[in-house]
Phi, psi and omega in degrees: 000134177248151181246124178237145174290166181302317180295316179298317180298316181299317180293317183298320184256012174055049176229167182280158177299315177300328177296322178296315180297324177296317180296323178296315182297321180285348179089010180283337179239143177267141185233146173230133181264122179237117181053041176080005181247132179284133175238132178273132178273126186234135173291147178295336176294320181295323180294319181288331178283345175064246190272006185300321183296313181291328178295319179297317185291323184257012177088009174069216186295330180298316181294318178298316179293326175298314180297320179296315180294321178296320178298315178298317179300314181293323177298317179296319178298315180299316180298317179297318180292323177295319178297318179295320178297316178299318179298315179297321178295320177298314179299318180297317178298318179298316180293322176297321178296318178297317179299317180298318179298314179297319179300317178297321177296318179298316179298317179299314180296318179298318179297317178298318180298316179297320179298315179296321178296318178297315179298319179298315178301317178297317179297317179296317179296319179298316181295322183285324181269336182229092181298151181285129178276142179244151178206170180252136177226107182055041176084001180251136178285128180244128177259136180237131176264137181299148179286166180296328178293318178296319179295319180297316178297319180297318179296320178298316179297317179299320180293318178300318179297317179296317179298318178297318179297320181295313182294322177296316180296321180293319179299316180297317181296316181296322177296318181297318180296322181295320180296322183293323184292000000 
């Protein structure tokens, strides 16, 4: 009888360490504890036969070939799913690019709309503060809109008038306050 540690036994017979512990628990393997370490008792015939014991337990070469074919099948399935995932990711990137393009177009349209609204507001303001002058030209009524320079001068004049009114009003108030004191 030879004594092997659980790990040595697992390597020798090409099985997992948990598999060795299961066999010990089921009573299929005899164990001797030496200095707190479990040692599996092995016949010298079993050592020379190598992997025969595990082949008997798992069905031998048939089971191994089944596992190999199943492994290949699963690898092929995984590869197909990875390819499908890559395709979906490409489609998603393309759709995100389209969304970004549409979003940029929307922003451009909104900016144009805001510009037009501002221009419209200015035109309405111009019409309300600067009426269109009309005149006759060869019997036809001609409407003239003031130029931007005329509008600018008019605004400056309006501002000057407001400033003069403010300073006059402040002066009166200050005199009034002095009288009260």
